[in-house]
N, CA, C and O atoms as a MOPAC input file, in Angstrom:
PM7 MOZYME 1SCF
protein

 N      0.84300 1    -1.16900 1     0.00000 1
 C      0.00000 1     0.00000 1     0.00000 1
 C      0.89400 1     1.24100 1     0.00000 1
 O      1.86600 1     1.31800 1     0.75100 1
 N      0.55800 1     2.19300 1    -0.83800 1
 C      1.34500 1     3.41900 1    -0.92300 1
 C      1.05400 1     4.34400 1     0.25100 1
 O     -0.01000 1     4.27900 1     0.86700 1
 N      2.03000 1     5.21200 1     0.55000 1
 C      1.82300 1     6.20800 1     1.60000 1
 C      0.87900 1     7.29500 1     1.11600 1
 O      0.07500 1     7.80600 1     1.89500 1
 N      0.96500 1     7.65200 1    -0.15200 1
 C      0.12800 1     8.70300 1    -0.73000 1
 C     -0.37700 1     8.26400 1    -2.09500 1
 O      0.29400 1     7.52600 1    -2.81700 1
 N     -1.56100 1     8.72900 1    -2.43200 1
 C     -2.15500 1     8.44700 1    -3.74000 1
 C     -2.44900 1     9.76500 1    -4.43300 1
 O     -2.78600 1    10.75700 1    -3.78700 1
 N     -2.32100 1     9.76800 1    -5.75700 1
 C     -2.57300 1    10.97100 1    -6.54600 1
 C     -3.96700 1    10.86400 1    -7.16600 1
 O     -4.19700 1    10.04800 1    -8.05800 1
 N     -4.88800 1    11.69300 1    -6.68500 1
 C     -6.25400 1    11.69100 1    -7.20900 1
 C     -6.52300 1    12.90600 1    -8.09600 1
 O     -7.68200 1    13.21900 1    -8.36800 1
 N     -5.49000 1    13.58600 1    -8.54500 1
 C     -5.67100 1    14.80200 1    -9.33400 1
 C     -6.34400 1    14.52500 1   -10.68100 1
 O     -6.98400 1    15.41900 1   -11.23600 1
 N     -6.21600 1    13.32700 1   -11.21200 1
 C     -6.85000 1    12.99100 1   -12.49300 1
 C     -8.07500 1    12.09700 1   -12.30700 1
 O     -8.57300 1    11.52100 1   -13.27400 1
 N     -8.55600 1    11.98000 1   -11.08800 1
 C     -9.69800 1    11.10700 1   -10.80900 1
 C    -10.98200 1    11.69900 1   -11.38200 1
 O    -11.12100 1    12.91500 1   -11.51200 1
 N    -11.91000 1    10.81700 1   -11.71900 1
 C    -13.21300 1    11.23600 1   -12.23200 1
 C    -14.29800 1    10.74100 1   -11.29600 1
 O    -14.17000 1     9.67800 1   -10.68900 1
 N    -15.38400 1    11.52900 1   -11.18000 1
 C    -16.50800 1    11.12000 1   -10.36800 1
 C    -17.22200 1     9.94900 1   -11.03900 1
 O    -17.21900 1     9.81900 1   -12.26300 1
 N    -17.82600 1     9.11200 1   -10.22100 1
 C    -18.59300 1     7.98600 1   -10.73800 1
 C    -19.83000 1     8.52500 1   -11.46000 1
 O    -20.66200 1     9.17700 1   -10.83000 1
 N    -19.97400 1     8.27100 1   -12.76700 1
 C    -21.12800 1     8.81500 1   -13.50700 1
 C    -22.45400 1     8.17200 1   -13.09300 1
 O    -23.51500 1     8.70300 1   -13.41900 1
 N    -22.41700 1     7.06100 1   -12.39500 1
 C    -23.64000 1     6.36000 1   -12.00400 1
 C    -24.04600 1     6.66900 1   -10.56000 1
 O    -25.09300 1     6.20900 1   -10.10400 1
 N    -23.24600 1     7.42800 1    -9.85100 1
 C    -23.50300 1     7.69300 1    -8.43700 1
 C    -24.84300 1     8.37900 1    -8.20800 1
 O    -25.51600 1     8.07800 1    -7.22300 1
 N    -25.24700 1     9.28300 1    -9.07600 1
 C    -26.51600 1    10.00300 1    -8.90300 1
 C    -27.70900 1     9.06600 1    -9.04800 1
 O    -28.78600 1     9.36200 1    -8.53000 1
 N    -27.54400 1     7.96400 1    -9.72900 1
 C    -28.64600 1     7.02800 1    -9.94300 1
 C    -28.87200 1     6.10100 1    -8.75300 1
 O    -29.89700 1     5.42400 1    -8.68300 1
 N    -27.93800 1     6.06500 1    -7.82900 1
 C    -28.04300 1     5.13700 1    -6.71300 1
 C    -29.13500 1     5.52600 1    -5.72900 1
 O    -29.84500 1     4.66300 1    -5.21300 1
 N    -29.27000 1     6.80800 1    -5.47000 1
 C    -30.29800 1     7.28800 1    -4.54800 1
 C    -30.95000 1     8.52800 1    -5.13300 1
 O    -30.34800 1     9.27100 1    -5.90800 1
 N    -32.19400 1     8.72800 1    -4.73900 1
 C    -32.94800 1     9.87200 1    -5.22000 1
 C    -33.42800 1    10.67100 1    -4.01500 1
 O    -33.98300 1    10.10900 1    -3.07100 1
 N    -33.21300 1    11.97500 1    -4.05100 1
 C    -33.64700 1    12.83200 1    -2.95800 1
 C    -35.13000 1    13.11400 1    -3.09900 1
 O    -35.59400 1    13.51400 1    -4.16700 1
 N    -35.88100 1    12.90400 1    -2.00900 1
 C    -37.31500 1    13.18500 1    -1.98400 1
 C    -37.65200 1    13.94900 1    -0.70500 1
 O    -36.91900 1    13.89600 1     0.28300 1
 N    -38.75900 1    14.64700 1    -0.74700 1
 C    -39.26100 1    15.32400 1     0.43600 1
 C    -40.47300 1    14.55100 1     0.91600 1
 O    -41.37200 1    14.24300 1     0.13400 1
 N    -40.49700 1    14.24100 1     2.19700 1
 C    -41.59800 1    13.46900 1     2.76100 1
 C    -41.97700 1    14.09000 1     4.10200 1
 O    -41.11000 1    14.46500 1     4.89200 1
 N    -43.25500 1    14.19300 1     4.34300 1
 C    -43.72900 1    14.74900 1     5.61700 1
 C    -44.07700 1    13.59600 1     6.54300 1
 O    -44.85400 1    12.70900 1     6.18900 1
 N    -43.48800 1    13.62300 1     7.73800 1
 C    -43.73900 1    12.58600 1     8.73300 1
 C    -44.09900 1    13.25400 1    10.04600 1
 O    -43.64000 1    14.35800 1    10.33800 1
 N    -44.92000 1    12.58000 1    10.83600 1
 C    -45.27000 1    13.15700 1    12.12700 1
 C    -44.07000 1    13.09600 1    13.05500 1
 O    -43.16000 1    12.28600 1    12.87900 1
 N    -44.09500 1    13.97400 1    14.04700 1
 C    -42.96000 1    14.14700 1    14.95900 1
 C    -42.61600 1    12.85800 1    15.69700 1
 O    -41.43900 1    12.57000 1    15.91800 1
 N    -43.62500 1    12.08000 1    16.08000 1
 C    -43.37900 1    10.83500 1    16.80000 1
 C    -42.58900 1     9.82600 1    15.98800 1
 O    -41.73500 1     9.11900 1    16.52200 1
 N    -42.87800 1     9.76300 1    14.69500 1
 C    -42.16900 1     8.83400 1    13.81100 1
 C    -40.70400 1     9.24000 1    13.67200 1
 O    -39.80500 1     8.40300 1    13.75200 1
 N    -40.48100 1    10.52100 1    13.46600 1
 C    -39.10200 1    11.01600 1    13.33500 1
 C    -38.34300 1    10.77500 1    14.63600 1
 O    -37.18600 1    10.35500 1    14.61600 1
 N    -38.99200 1    11.03900 1    15.76100 1
 C    -38.36200 1    10.83500 1    17.06700 1
 C    -37.98100 1     9.37000 1    17.25400 1
 O    -36.89100 1     9.06300 1    17.73700 1
 N    -38.88400 1     8.46600 1    16.87000 1
 C    -38.62900 1     7.02600 1    16.99100 1
 C    -37.36400 1     6.63300 1    16.22900 1
 O    -36.49800 1     5.94700 1    16.77300 1
 N    -37.25900 1     7.06400 1    14.97500 1
 C    -36.10000 1     6.69000 1    14.15900 1
 C    -34.82400 1     7.39100 1    14.62500 1
 O    -33.73700 1     6.82700 1    14.49500 1
 N    -34.92800 1     8.59700 1    15.16000 1
 C    -33.74000 1     9.28200 1    15.67800 1
 C    -33.22000 1     8.57600 1    16.93000 1
 O    -32.01000 1     8.45800 1    17.12100 1
 N    -34.13700 1     8.10600 1    17.78200 1
 C    -33.71400 1     7.35800 1    18.97100 1
 C    -33.06100 1     6.03600 1    18.57700 1
 O    -32.04900 1     5.63500 1    19.15100 1
 N    -33.65300 1     5.36600 1    17.59100 1
 C    -33.08100 1     4.11900 1    17.08400 1
 C    -31.69500 1     4.37500 1    16.49700 1
 O    -30.78900 1     3.55300 1    16.63900 1
 N    -31.54000 1     5.51900 1    15.83900 1
 C    -30.26800 1     5.88900 1    15.22000 1
 C    -29.18800 1     6.05900 1    16.28700 1
 O    -28.04900 1     5.63500 1    16.09500 1
 N    -29.54500 1     6.67500 1    17.40100 1
 C    -28.56000 1     6.86000 1    18.47300 1
 C    -28.14600 1     5.52600 1    19.07300 1
 O    -26.97700 1     5.32500 1    19.40100 1
 N    -29.10300 1     4.61300 1    19.21700 1
 C    -28.79100 1     3.29000 1    19.77800 1
 C    -27.89300 1     2.48000 1    18.85100 1
 O    -26.97900 1     1.78900 1    19.30100 1
 N    -28.16500 1     2.57400 1    17.54400 1
 C    -27.45800 1     1.72300 1    16.58400 1
 C    -26.22500 1     2.37500 1    15.97000 1
 O    -25.35000 1     1.68300 1    15.45000 1
 N    -26.14900 1     3.71400 1    16.02800 1
 C    -25.02700 1     4.41000 1    15.40300 1
 C    -25.18800 1     4.57000 1    13.90400 1
 O    -24.22800 1     4.89500 1    13.20400 1
 N    -26.40500 1     4.34300 1    13.40200 1
 C    -26.70600 1     4.48100 1    11.97400 1
 C    -27.55800 1     5.73900 1    11.81200 1
 O    -28.48200 1     5.94400 1    12.59900 1
 N    -27.28200 1     6.58600 1    10.82300 1
 C    -28.09200 1     7.80000 1    10.63700 1
 C    -29.57700 1     7.45200 1    10.47000 1
 O    -29.92500 1     6.44700 1     9.85100 1
 N    -30.44300 1     8.30200 1    11.03300 1
 C    -31.86900 1     7.98400 1    11.03300 1
 C    -32.46000 1     7.90500 1     9.63000 1
 O    -33.36600 1     7.10500 1     9.39600 1
 N    -31.97400 1     8.70900 1     8.69900 1
 C    -32.49300 1     8.63400 1     7.32900 1
 C    -32.12300 1     7.30000 1     6.68900 1
 O    -32.89400 1     6.75300 1     5.90100 1
 N    -30.96400 1     6.78300 1     7.02200 1
 C    -30.55500 1     5.47300 1     6.52600 1
 C    -31.45300 1     4.38900 1     7.10500 1
 O    -31.83700 1     3.45700 1     6.39800 1
 N    -31.79100 1     4.50300 1     8.39400 1
 C    -32.69000 1     3.52600 1     9.01700 1
 C    -34.06300 1     3.53700 1     8.35700 1
 O    -34.64300 1     2.48200 1     8.10000 1
 N    -34.58000 1     4.73100 1     8.08300 1
 C    -35.87700 1     4.83500 1     7.41100 1
 C    -35.79500 1     4.19100 1     6.03800 1
 O    -36.70300 1     3.46000 1     5.64300 1
 N    -34.71700 1     4.45400 1     5.30500 1
 C    -34.53900 1     3.86100 1     3.98400 1
 C    -34.45600 1     2.34000 1     4.06200 1
 O    -35.05800 1     1.64100 1     3.24600 1
 N    -33.71400 1     1.82500 1     5.04200 1
 C    -33.59300 1     0.37300 1     5.20300 1
 C    -34.95200 1    -0.26000 1     5.51500 1
 O    -35.28400 1    -1.32000 1     4.98400 1
 N    -35.73400 1     0.39400 1     6.38000 1
 C    -37.05000 1    -0.13000 1     6.73400 1
 C    -37.97600 1    -0.14100 1     5.51300 1
 O    -38.64900 1    -1.13700 1     5.24800 1
 N    -38.00700 1     0.96300 1     4.78100 1
 C    -38.87000 1     1.03400 1     3.59700 1
 C    -38.42200 1     0.05400 1     2.51600 1
 O    -39.25600 1    -0.53900 1     1.83200 1
 N    -37.10700 1    -0.11900 1     2.35900 1
 C    -36.60600 1    -1.08600 1     1.38100 1
 C    -37.04100 1    -2.50200 1     1.76200 1
 O    -37.44200 1    -3.28900 1     0.90500 1
 N    -36.95600 1    -2.81600 1     3.06700 1
 C    -37.39200 1    -4.12900 1     3.54700 1
 C    -38.87600 1    -4.34000 1     3.24000 1
 O    -39.27700 1    -5.42400 1     2.81700 1
 N    -39.68600 1    -3.30800 1     3.45200 1
 C    -41.11800 1    -3.40700 1     3.13100 1
 C    -41.31900 1    -3.67000 1     1.64100 1
 O    -42.14700 1    -4.49700 1     1.26100 1
 N    -40.56800 1    -2.97400 1     0.80600 1
 C    -40.71300 1    -3.13600 1    -0.64300 1
 C    -40.25700 1    -4.51900 1    -1.10200 1
 O    -40.92700 1    -5.15600 1    -1.91500 1
 N    -39.12200 1    -4.98500 1    -0.58400 1
 C    -38.58000 1    -6.28200 1    -0.98300 1
 C    -39.49500 1    -7.41900 1    -0.54800 1
 O    -39.69600 1    -8.38000 1    -1.29000 1
 N    -40.04700 1    -7.30700 1     0.65700 1
 C    -40.91300 1    -8.37600 1     1.16300 1
 C    -42.37000 1    -8.17000 1     0.74900 1
 O    -43.25000 1    -8.93100 1     1.15300 1
 N    -42.61700 1    -7.14100 1    -0.05700 1
 C    -43.94400 1    -6.87100 1    -0.62200 1
 C    -45.00700 1    -6.68800 1     0.46500 1
 O    -46.13000 1    -7.17400 1     0.33500 1
 N    -44.64000 1    -5.98700 1     1.53200 1
 C    -45.59100 1    -5.72900 1     2.61300 1
 C    -46.64400 1    -4.73600 1     2.14600 1
 O    -46.33900 1    -3.77200 1     1.44400 1
 N    -47.86100 1    -4.97800 1     2.53500 1
 C    -48.97100 1    -4.08500 1     2.19800 1
 C    -49.57600 1    -3.56800 1     3.49300 1
 O    -49.72800 1    -4.31800 1     4.45700 1
 N    -49.91600 1    -2.30100 1     3.51200 1
 C    -50.54900 1    -1.70300 1     4.65900 1
 C    -52.03000 1    -2.05900 1     4.63900 1
 O    -52.70900 1    -1.85800 1     3.63200 1
 N    -52.52000 1    -2.57700 1     5.73200 1
 C    -53.92700 1    -2.93300 1     5.84000 1
 C    -54.63900 1    -1.84800 1     6.63100 1
 O    -54.36300 1    -1.64100 1     7.81200 1
 N    -55.55400 1    -1.16200 1     5.96900 1
 C    -56.28900 1    -0.09300 1     6.63500 1
 C    -57.78000 1    -0.35100 1     6.51200 1
 O    -58.27700 1    -0.72300 1     5.44900 1
 N    -58.47300 1    -0.15000 1     7.59700 1
 C    -59.92200 1    -0.26900 1     7.58400 1
 C    -60.49800 1     0.96400 1     8.26000 1
 O    -60.14400 1     1.28100 1     9.39500 1
 N    -61.37700 1     1.65100 1     7.56600 1
 C    -62.00300 1     2.84500 1     8.10800 1
 C    -63.27200 1     2.44800 1     8.84600 1
 O    -64.09200 1     1.68500 1     8.33500 1
 N    -63.41800 1     2.97100 1    10.04200 1
 C    -64.61100 1     2.69500 1    10.83200 1
 C    -65.65600 1     3.75400 1    10.51900 1
 O    -65.37500 1     4.95100 1    10.57600 1
 N    -66.85800 1     3.30900 1    10.18900 1
 C    -67.94200 1     4.23200 1     9.92800 1
 C    -68.58500 1     4.63700 1    11.25300 1
 O    -68.98800 1     3.78300 1    12.04200 1
 N    -68.67600 1     5.91800 1    11.48700 1
 C    -69.23800 1     6.40700 1    12.75000 1
 C    -70.64500 1     6.89500 1    12.53500 1
 O    -71.29200 1     7.34700 1    13.48000 1

């Protein structure tokens, strides 16, 4: 392994922008608090935890079951 590397001619990865997409999402304060607390316990950034959870839902094809009660 070299002591120093020359990155003066390095190029950015042209596919890096395709790996993740920035989105804006509104979440209630309790949800954000939950993931921030989990982030402190695990040492993983809370946005990464949210992404991992949502990816798991997508991969396992989880569906939200909602039933509205008629009053």
